[in-house]
C-alpha positions as CSV (number, residue, x, y, z in Angstrom):
1,X,38.3,-19.7,-7.4
2,X,37.7,-19.7,-3.7
3,X,39.4,-16.3,-3.5
4,X,37.1,-15.0,-6.2
5,X,34.0,-16.2,-4.3
6,X,35.2,-14.5,-1.1
7,X,35.9,-11.3,-3.1
8,X,32.4,-11.4,-4.5
9,X,30.7,-12.0,-1.2
10,X,32.8,-9.3,0.5
11,X,31.8,-6.8,-2.3
12,X,28.1,-7.8,-1.8
13,X,28.3,-7.2,1.9
14,X,30.0,-3.8,1.4
15,X,27.3,-2.7,-1.0
16,X,24.6,-3.7,1.5
17,X,26.3,-1.9,4.3
18,X,26.8,1.2,2.2
19,X,23.2,1.3,1.1
20,X,22.0,1.0,4.6
21,X,24.4,3.7,5.9
22,X,23.4,6.1,3.1
23,X,19.7,5.9,4.0
24,X,20.5,5.9,7.7
25,X,22.3,9.2,7.1
26,X,19.3,10.6,5.3
27,X,17.0,9.5,8.2
28,X,19.3,11.2,10.7
29,X,19.8,14.5,9.0
30,X,16.8,15.1,6.7
31,X,14.4,17.7,8.1
32,X,11.5,15.4,7.1
33,X,12.6,12.8,9.7
34,X,14.2,15.1,12.3
35,X,10.8,16.9,12.8
36,X,8.9,13.7,13.6
37,X,7.1,14.5,16.9
38,X,8.3,12.4,19.8
39,X,10.4,9.9,17.7
40,X,14.1,9.7,18.2
41,X,16.7,8.7,15.6
42,X,17.4,5.4,17.3
43,X,13.8,4.4,17.1
44,X,13.6,5.4,13.4
45,X,16.7,3.5,12.6
46,X,15.3,0.4,14.5
47,X,12.1,0.6,12.5
48,X,13.9,0.9,9.2
49,X,16.1,-2.1,10.2
50,X,13.0,-4.1,11.0
51,X,11.5,-3.3,7.6
52,X,14.8,-4.2,5.8
53,X,15.0,-7.6,7.7
54,X,11.4,-8.3,6.9
55,X,12.2,-7.6,3.2
56,X,15.0,-10.1,3.4
57,X,12.6,-12.7,4.8
58,X,10.2,-12.0,2.0
59,X,13.0,-12.6,-0.6
60,X,13.9,-15.9,1.1
61,X,10.2,-17.0,1.0
62,X,9.9,-16.1,-2.6
63,X,13.1,-18.0,-3.3
64,X,11.8,-21.1,-1.5
65,X,8.2,-21.3,-2.6
66,X,8.0,-19.5,-6.0
67,X,9.5,-19.9,-9.4
68,X,12.1,-17.1,-9.7
69,X,11.1,-16.6,-13.4
70,X,7.5,-15.7,-12.5
71,X,7.6,-14.5,-8.8
72,X,6.9,-10.8,-8.6
73,X,10.0,-9.7,-6.7
74,X,12.4,-11.5,-9.1
75,X,10.7,-10.7,-12.4
76,X,10.7,-7.0,-11.5
77,X,14.3,-7.1,-10.3
78,X,15.5,-9.1,-13.3
79,X,13.7,-6.8,-15.8
80,X,15.1,-3.8,-14.0
81,X,18.6,-5.2,-14.3
82,X,18.1,-5.8,-18.1
83,X,17.1,-2.1,-18.4
84,X,20.1,-1.0,-16.2
85,X,22.4,-3.1,-18.4
86,X,21.4,-0.8,-21.4
87,X,23.3,2.0,-19.7
88,X,26.7,0.6,-20.7
89,X,25.6,-0.4,-24.2
90,X,23.7,2.7,-25.0
91,X,23.0,5.4,-22.4
92,X,20.4,7.0,-24.5
93,X,18.4,3.8,-24.7
94,X,18.6,3.5,-20.9
95,X,17.2,7.1,-20.5
96,X,14.4,6.5,-23.0
97,X,13.2,3.4,-21.1
98,X,13.7,4.9,-17.7
99,X,11.9,8.2,-18.4
100,X,9.3,6.9,-20.9
101,X,10.3,9.5,-23.4
102,X,10.3,7.8,-26.8
103,X,10.3,4.5,-24.9
104,X,8.3,2.8,-27.7
105,X,11.1,3.2,-30.2
106,X,11.3,0.1,-32.3
107,X,14.9,-0.8,-31.6
108,X,14.2,-0.9,-27.9
109,X,12.2,-4.1,-28.4
110,X,15.5,-6.1,-28.1
111,X,15.4,-5.2,-24.4
112,X,11.7,-5.6,-23.8
113,X,11.5,-9.0,-25.4
114,X,14.0,-10.3,-22.7
115,X,11.7,-8.9,-20.0
116,X,8.9,-11.0,-18.4
117,X,6.8,-8.2,-16.9
118,X,7.1,-5.3,-19.3
119,X,4.2,-6.4,-21.4
120,X,0.9,-8.0,-20.2
121,X,-0.9,-10.7,-22.1
122,X,-3.9,-8.4,-22.3
123,X,-4.7,-4.9,-23.3
124,X,-6.4,-2.4,-21.0
125,X,-7.0,1.3,-21.0
126,X,-4.7,1.9,-18.0
127,X,-0.9,2.1,-17.6
128,X,0.9,-1.2,-17.0
129,X,1.9,-0.6,-13.4
130,X,4.6,-3.3,-13.5
131,X,6.8,-0.8,-15.4
132,X,7.1,1.5,-12.4
133,X,8.7,-1.2,-10.3
134,X,10.9,-2.3,-13.2
135,X,12.1,1.3,-13.7
136,X,12.7,1.7,-9.9
137,X,15.0,-1.4,-10.1
138,X,16.6,-0.1,-13.2
139,X,17.5,3.2,-11.4
140,X,18.8,1.4,-8.3
141,X,20.6,-1.1,-10.4
142,X,23.2,1.3,-11.7
143,X,24.4,1.6,-8.0
144,X,23.7,-1.8,-6.6
145,X,25.9,-4.0,-8.8
146,X,22.9,-6.4,-9.1
147,X,22.7,-7.0,-5.4
148,X,19.0,-7.7,-4.7
149,X,19.4,-6.9,-0.9
150,X,20.5,-3.4,-1.8
151,X,17.3,-3.0,-3.9
152,X,15.4,-4.2,-0.9
153,X,16.9,-1.5,1.3
154,X,16.1,1.2,-1.2
155,X,12.5,0.0,-1.6
156,X,12.1,-0.1,2.2
157,X,13.3,3.5,2.5
158,X,10.4,4.5,0.2
159,X,7.8,2.6,2.2
160,X,9.4,3.8,5.5
161,X,9.1,7.4,4.3
162,X,5.4,6.8,3.4
163,X,4.6,5.3,6.8
164,X,6.3,8.3,8.5
165,X,4.4,10.7,6.3
166,X,1.1,9.1,7.4
167,X,2.3,9.3,11.0
168,X,3.1,13.0,10.6
169,X,-0.3,13.5,9.1
170,X,-2.2,11.9,11.9
171,X,0.0,12.6,15.0
172,X,-1.6,16.0,15.9
173,X,-5.1,14.6,15.2
174,X,-5.1,11.8,17.8
175,X,-4.7,12.0,21.6
176,X,-1.1,12.5,22.7
177,X,-1.3,9.4,24.9
178,X,-1.9,7.3,21.7
179,X,1.1,8.5,19.8
180,X,3.1,5.4,20.6
181,X,0.2,3.1,19.5
182,X,-0.1,5.2,16.3
183,X,3.5,4.8,15.4
184,X,3.9,1.1,16.1
185,X,0.5,0.2,14.7
186,X,1.5,1.7,11.4
187,X,4.8,-0.1,11.5
188,X,3.8,-3.6,12.5
189,X,0.3,-4.0,11.0
190,X,1.0,-7.5,9.5
191,X,0.3,-7.0,5.8
192,X,1.6,-3.4,5.9
193,X,4.9,-4.7,7.3
194,X,5.2,-7.9,5.3
195,X,4.1,-6.9,1.8
196,X,5.2,-3.3,2.3
197,X,8.8,-4.4,2.9
198,X,9.5,-6.1,-0.4
199,X,10.7,-5.0,-3.9
200,X,7.0,-4.8,-4.8
201,X,4.4,-2.3,-5.9
202,X,3.2,-2.0,-2.3
203,X,6.4,-0.2,-1.2
204,X,6.0,2.5,-3.8
205,X,2.2,2.6,-3.2
206,X,2.6,3.2,0.6
207,X,5.2,5.9,-0.2
208,X,3.0,7.8,-2.6
209,X,-0.1,7.5,-0.4
210,X,1.7,8.9,2.6
211,X,3.4,11.7,0.7
212,X,0.0,12.7,-0.9
213,X,-2.0,12.8,2.3
214,X,0.7,14.5,4.3
215,X,1.4,17.4,1.9
216,X,-2.2,17.8,0.8
217,X,-3.1,18.3,4.5
218,X,-0.3,20.8,4.9
219,X,-1.5,22.8,1.9
220,X,-5.1,23.0,3.2
221,X,-3.9,24.0,6.6
222,X,-1.6,26.6,5.0
223,X,1.2,25.3,7.3
224,X,4.4,27.1,6.3
225,X,3.4,26.7,2.7
226,X,6.2,26.1,0.2
227,X,6.0,25.4,-3.6
228,X,7.7,22.1,-3.0
229,X,4.5,21.0,-1.3
230,X,2.6,21.3,-4.6
231,X,5.3,19.4,-6.4
232,X,5.1,16.6,-3.9
233,X,1.3,16.4,-4.2
234,X,1.5,16.3,-8.0
235,X,4.3,13.8,-8.0
236,X,2.6,11.4,-5.6
237,X,-0.7,11.8,-7.5
238,X,1.0,10.9,-10.7
239,X,2.6,7.8,-9.1
240,X,-0.7,6.7,-7.7
241,X,-2.5,7.2,-11.1
242,X,0.1,5.1,-12.8
243,X,0.6,2.5,-10.1
244,X,-2.8,1.8,-8.5
245,X,-5.3,4.5,-9.8
246,X,-8.1,3.2,-7.6
247,X,-6.3,4.5,-4.5
248,X,-6.2,8.2,-5.6
249,X,-9.5,8.0,-7.4
250,X,-11.1,6.9,-4.0
251,X,-9.0,9.1,-1.8
252,X,-9.2,12.4,-3.7
253,X,-13.0,13.0,-3.5
254,X,-13.0,11.9,0.2
255,X,-10.1,14.3,1.0
256,X,-12.0,17.1,-0.8
257,X,-15.0,16.4,1.4
258,X,-12.7,16.4,4.4
259,X,-11.5,19.9,3.4
260,X,-15.0,21.1,2.9
261,X,-16.4,20.0,6.3
262,X,-13.2,20.5,8.3
263,X,-14.3,23.9,9.7
264,X,-18.1,23.6,9.0
265,X,-21.1,22.7,11.2
266,X,-21.5,19.1,12.2
267,X,-24.7,18.8,10.2
268,X,-22.6,18.5,7.0
269,X,-20.6,15.6,8.4
270,X,-22.4,12.5,7.3
271,X,-23.7,13.9,4.0
272,X,-20.4,15.4,2.7
273,X,-18.5,12.2,2.0
274,X,-21.1,10.2,0.0
275,X,-22.2,13.5,-1.8
276,X,-18.6,14.3,-2.9
277,X,-18.1,10.7,-3.9
278,X,-21.4,10.6,-5.9
279,X,-20.4,13.8,-7.7
280,X,-17.0,12.2,-8.5
281,X,-18.6,9.0,-9.8
282,X,-21.1,11.0,-11.9
283,X,-18.2,12.8,-13.5
284,X,-16.6,9.5,-14.2
285,X,-19.8,8.3,-16.0
286,X,-20.0,11.5,-18.0
287,X,-16.4,10.9,-19.1
288,X,-17.3,7.3,-19.9
289,X,-20.2,8.4,-22.1
290,X,-17.9,10.4,-24.3
291,X,-15.0,8.0,-24.1
292,X,-16.5,4.5,-23.9
293,X,-13.1,2.8,-23.1
294,X,-13.2,4.6,-19.8
295,X,-16.7,3.8,-18.8
296,X,-16.3,2.9,-15.0
297,X,-18.5,-0.2,-15.1
298,X,-16.9,-1.5,-18.2
299,X,-13.4,-0.9,-16.9
300,X,-14.1,-2.5,-13.5
301,X,-15.9,-5.5,-15.2
302,X,-13.1,-5.9,-17.7
303,X,-10.5,-5.9,-14.9
304,X,-12.4,-8.4,-12.9
305,X,-12.9,-10.7,-15.8
306,X,-9.2,-10.6,-16.8
307,X,-8.2,-11.3,-13.2
308,X,-10.5,-14.4,-13.2
309,X,-9.1,-15.6,-16.5
310,X,-5.5,-15.2,-15.6
311,X,-6.1,-16.8,-12.1
312,X,-7.7,-19.8,-13.8
313,X,-4.9,-20.0,-16.4
314,X,-2.1,-20.0,-13.9
315,X,-4.1,-22.2,-11.5
316,X,-3.7,-19.7,-8.6
317,X,-3.8,-21.6,-5.3
318,X,-5.8,-19.0,-3.6
319,X,-8.5,-18.7,-6.3
320,X,-11.9,-18.4,-4.6
321,X,-14.4,-17.0,-7.0
322,X,-14.9,-17.7,-10.8
323,X,-18.0,-15.6,-11.3
324,X,-17.6,-13.0,-14.0
325,X,-19.0,-9.5,-13.6
326,X,-21.2,-8.4,-16.6
327,X,-20.7,-4.8,-17.7
328,X,-24.1,-3.6,-16.7
329,X,-25.5,-1.7,-13.8
330,X,-27.4,-4.6,-12.2
331,X,-24.4,-6.9,-12.0
332,X,-22.3,-3.9,-10.8
333,X,-24.7,-3.3,-7.9
334,X,-24.7,-6.9,-7.0
335,X,-20.9,-7.0,-6.8
336,X,-20.8,-4.0,-4.5
337,X,-21.9,-5.7,-1.2
338,X,-20.1,-8.9,-2.3
339,X,-16.9,-7.0,-2.7
340,X,-17.0,-5.4,0.7
341,X,-17.9,-8.7,2.4
342,X,-15.2,-10.6,0.6
343,X,-12.5,-8.2,1.6
344,X,-13.6,-8.0,5.1
345,X,-14.1,-11.7,5.8
346,X,-11.8,-13.5,3.4
347,X,-9.6,-15.3,3.9
348,X,-10.7,-16.8,7.2
349,X,-9.2,-19.7,9.1
350,X,-11.6,-22.2,7.5
351,X,-10.1,-21.3,4.1
352,X,-6.9,-23.2,5.1
353,X,-4.4,-23.3,2.3
354,X,-0.8,-22.1,2.5
355,X,1.0,-20.5,5.4
356,X,0.5,-17.1,3.8
357,X,-3.3,-17.6,3.6
358,X,-3.3,-18.7,7.3
359,X,-1.3,-15.6,8.2
360,X,-3.8,-13.4,6.2
361,X,-6.6,-15.1,8.1
362,X,-5.0,-14.2,11.4
363,X,-4.6,-10.6,10.3
364,X,-8.3,-10.5,9.4
365,X,-9.0,-11.6,13.0
366,X,-7.0,-8.6,14.1
367,X,-9.1,-6.3,11.7
368,X,-12.3,-7.7,13.1
369,X,-11.1,-7.2,16.7
370,X,-10.2,-3.6,15.8
371,X,-13.7,-3.0,14.4
372,X,-15.3,-4.6,17.4
373,X,-13.2,-2.5,19.8
374,X,-14.2,0.6,17.8
375,X,-17.9,-0.3,18.5
376,X,-17.6,-1.4,22.1
377,X,-15.1,1.2,23.4
378,X,-16.0,4.0,21.0
379,X,-16.4,7.6,22.2
380,X,-19.6,8.9,20.6
381,X,-18.2,12.4,20.7
382,X,-15.6,11.4,18.1
383,X,-18.4,10.7,15.6
384,X,-18.2,14.5,14.9
385,X,-14.5,14.2,14.0
386,X,-14.2,14.7,10.2
387,X,-10.9,12.7,10.0
388,X,-12.7,9.7,11.5
389,X,-15.2,9.7,8.6
390,X,-12.4,10.3,6.0
391,X,-10.6,7.2,7.3
392,X,-13.7,5.0,7.6
393,X,-15.0,6.1,4.1
394,X,-11.7,5.3,2.5
395,X,-11.6,1.9,4.2
396,X,-15.1,1.0,3.1
397,X,-14.7,2.2,-0.5
398,X,-11.3,0.6,-0.9
399,X,-12.4,-2.7,0.6
400,X,-15.5,-2.7,-1.7
401,X,-13.5,-2.1,-4.9
402,X,-10.8,-4.6,-4.0
403,X,-13.4,-7.3,-3.3
404,X,-15.2,-6.5,-6.5
405,X,-12.3,-7.0,-8.9
406,X,-10.2,-9.6,-7.0
407,X,-10.9,-13.4,-7.2
408,X,-7.8,-14.6,-5.3
409,X,-6.9,-14.2,-1.6
410,X,-3.4,-12.9,-2.5
411,X,-5.0,-10.0,-4.3
412,X,-7.4,-9.3,-1.5
413,X,-4.6,-9.1,1.0
414,X,-2.3,-6.9,-1.0
415,X,-4.8,-4.6,-2.7
416,X,-6.4,-3.5,0.6
417,X,-3.0,-2.5,2.1
418,X,-3.5,1.3,1.4
419,X,-6.6,1.2,3.6
420,X,-5.0,-0.4,6.7
421,X,-3.2,2.7,8.0
422,X,-6.5,4.6,7.8
423,X,-8.4,1.8,9.7
424,X,-5.8,2.1,12.4
425,X,-6.0,5.9,12.6
426,X,-9.8,5.7,12.8
427,X,-9.6,3.2,15.6
428,X,-7.2,5.4,17.6
429,X,-9.5,8.4,17.1
430,X,-12.7,6.8,18.3
431,X,-11.6,4.3,21.0
432,X,-11.9,5.8,24.5
433,X,-8.9,4.7,26.6
434,X,-10.9,5.1,29.8
435,X,-13.6,2.6,28.6
436,X,-10.9,0.2,27.6
437,X,-9.1,0.4,31.0
438,X,-12.4,0.1,32.8
439,X,-13.2,-3.1,30.8
440,X,-9.8,-4.6,31.7
441,X,-10.5,-3.9,35.4
442,X,-13.8,-5.6,35.2
443,X,-12.2,-8.7,33.7
444,X,-9.4,-8.8,36.3
445,X,-11.4,-10.9,38.8
446,X,-12.2,-13.5,36.1
447,X,-8.5,-13.7,35.3
448,X,-7.7,-14.3,38.9
449,X,-10.4,-16.9,39.3
450,X,-9.2,-18.7,36.2
451,X,-5.6,-18.7,37.4
452,X,-6.8,-20.0,40.8
453,X,-8.7,-22.8,39.2
454,X,-5.5,-23.8,37.3
455,X,-3.4,-23.7,40.4
């Protein structure tokens, strides 16, 4: 028996090492990674390793503090392995469930009924985004032998790719002397690193967001255009629509505005983003008029109400608001400023709670300091930079939507993750290094005096 245990452990270690080496090989030789400006392979490998280790820490935390039957990481993983198990029993059933083609066939219910996240206890007019993560695990599961660490490595490769895509998008648009800050800010921003390193929706979300913004930018710049660029845009858009539709529905009109004003006079700058977003929202209301199930106010109110009901039912520890949004324009308008303020300021240190809530509070302090630095050390000339306004607009609209629909701190922290890279890019664009260095020099005598008093 002891020999069998050693054999199993050795096989698990071998699978983990092989998975890491395969993705390390891709990072070393794929043109996407080898063309990263100013970043060597050793640095990339170190970043990928950090993310994988963070993912392991996340798995350990989930094992220690959450029920494995209901915790996100484990329920997606377990459901994926149930689907992967169908490959041996009936390969056609596996392909149906994996691709979604004829996936509602009646005989497949024998698999679905064993899953805990395939069906939701409520019906809504959008796709059940749990299924994307389940299918991801089902795909990796045919190679992993059920090793959850191997799944973690594969998930981290996706989020790593997304982060590098965002880096490639922004690197030529910020000052060269800020390139290191850009890279490491995108990598170690707390929520982006922590939640974006697990077998969760966030890994796939970061991947799709990065791929979309990078390749869409290449297309509008006509940079060595290749048909694969369009495929990547359509593929990432489809993932975002199925996974977290609010990300692409906010990002797309703002990116179109960015394309419109990119080479235009500065007088269009401030008007373009709200105008394009207003046109987009108006189109959504027109669609909602003809198809009531997709009325924007009704959809958002319904999502918010169900989030409240479920949070109350499971007695969520980070539940902070039980007010229900009514599906009318007045309540909708009231929730808009409430939403932005909630996302920006909650949780804070006075909210207390679990270690994760305290960590989220500290991250919010970092966000506030970043915003203050943008105001204090901002270069007014950069207010004419269209990318700055793209980033700021995306942050504001995302924060607002997230705060409107989310009554728990955990949701606030995770749902706003797609906006964090854009907040960091905006900060690097507008912050003037000379102002910051001058400020540090003025503080130097105070530091010296303080140290002298201590001595």
